N, C-alpha and C positions, 0 to 999 in steps of 0.2 A: 533600495529595498522596495519591492513591489507589494504594497499592502492591498487589501481588498478594495479600499476606496480608490487607490491609484489605478487598479485594473478596471474598475467601473468607469472612471473618468476616461480612460483610453478607449473603452468600448463605446461610450457615448460619442466620442470624437469620430470614430469610424462610422457609426450608424446614423449619426445626426438625429438621434431619438432619445434625448435626455428625459423625455416624458415617460418612457417605458422603464420605470424604476424597478418594479417587481420582476419584469421579464429579464432585465439585464442582470439583476442580482442572481436570479436562477441560472441564467446562461453562464455566468462566471463560475458558479459552483459546479455546474455540470461539466464545463470545460476543464476545470481543475481536476476533478475526479477522472475524467477521460484521459488527460495527459499522464497522470500518475499510473493509471491502469493499462496503459499501452504495452507495458512490459514489466518485468520484475527488476526494478532498479536497485542497485546497492544502496543508494541514498534513502530508500524507503525501509531499510532494515533497522529494526530496533532490537537491541539485546538487553536483557536484564536477568538478574539472578532470581531464583525461586526457592523458598524454603517451605517444604510441605509440613503438615502437622506432625507426622511421625515418619520414621524410617520404615520403608516397606519395599516389596518387590514390584508392586503396581501403584501407580499414582494417576490421578485425574487432574486436568487443568481446565477450569472454566474460562476459556480464552476471552469471551466477551466481557466478563467481569474484570479480568486482569488487563486486557487490551481493548478498550472501547473502539479503537480505530483499526482493529485486526482485519487483515486482508487474507493472509496465507502464512502457513508455517514454513520457515526456512530450515531450522535445525533445533534440536534439543541435545544437550550433552550433560552427563553427570558432572557433579562438582563436589568438592569437599566443603567443610563448614567455613573455610576462609575464602571460598570462591575460586579456588584453583580448578581449572577445567579438566575433565577426564574424557572418557570415550564418548563418541557421538552415538545416538540412537538412530537406527535406520528408519526412515519414514516410509511407511507402507500404506496401501489401501486396506480397509478392513478385511476384504476377502483374501488378502495375501498373508495374514498373520500365522497361518498354519504351514509347516514345511511339507515336503513331499510324502512324509509318513503320517501326516495328520496331527503332528505335535506342534503346540504353540511355540513360535520362535521367541527368542529372548533378545533384549537390548533393541527393542523396536518401539515405535510409536505410530499412532494413526489418529486421524480426525474422524470423530463420529458425532454428528449433530453439533451441539455447542460445546463439546468437550474434546480435549486431546487426551487419549489414553496412552499411558506409558507402561511398558512391561520390561523389567530389568532382570539380568542374570544374578544380580546381587541386590541387597537392600540398599536404599539410598533415600536421603531426605533433602538433598540440595541439587539444583540443576541450573544450567544456563540455557536460556531459550532465546532464539532469534526469530523474529516474525517480520513479514512485510506488512507495513501499515499504510492505511489510506491517509491522505492529508486531512487536516482539520479545516473544514469549509464553513465553519460558523462565522458570521459577519464580524463579531467582536473578537473571536479567537483564531481567526484565519491564520494558517501556517502551512506554507507550501514551498519546498525548495525549487520546484519548477517555476513558481511565480518569481522567485529571486533570480534564478539563473537563466530562465527562458520565458520571460513574461509574455512575449508576443505570440507564443504558441497558444497560450490561454486566451489572450485578447482577441486574436484573429478567429479562433474557434468560437468564442462567445459572440463576436459580431456576426458570424455566419448563422448561429442559432437564432439570434434576435431577428435578423433580417428575413430569414426563412419563415419564422413564426408569424411574421406580419405580411407574408405573401410576396416579399421582394427577393425571389429566388435568383434572379439574374444579378442583382446587386450583391447577394451573398456569394455567388460564384466568383466574383472579382477577387475575393480574399482567399479562395481555395488554394491557389498555387503558392501564395505567400505562407499560408498556414502549413501546407505540406513541406515547404522548405524549413520552417521552424521546427516541425516535428522531426524531420530528418536530422537536424542539428541536435535536438534533444536526445534522440536515440544514439547518435554517433558519440556524443560526449559523456553519456551516463550509463552505458551497459557494462563497462568494466571500470574498476576503481583505479587502475594504473594506466596512465596515458602512454601513447606510443612515442 
């Protein structure tokens, strides 16, 4: 298991700069976010059920309150009171909610500001939502599947950031090819849930 402390130790080994504590911590956090945000990985999807206050045709979801690590919406689907999933809502951009006749479409959702707006053809009170979430990069709460499965993608990226920040661009460049190889492995192994 690659903990935050283990990643730091590896970066210190590569940079030989254990005196740059704050810089290295920041670099590991930045590298972790960067690796997760390279694509929309299925391992970043979080699914949960939602119960709204009342059954209605329209519902709003304050996604930052519900999901502090929210990155992007993957899907929303109706559900019954026991959690049995129903139809998916089409995810649209706000300007696409009207059809060609200027009538608001149904069974759609869209993100507007800090809320997800949901418009249904029937009243509903329960839904299943799937979102892509960012990793937790807090020092004491650190949680990243990339750190577990591909720690050297993070370590090599962080080492490059630290070395570049102190003006050692040539030293940083030494790790670029290795980092690129680790990123390629990360992408190859994690874009689809079913292996070949």
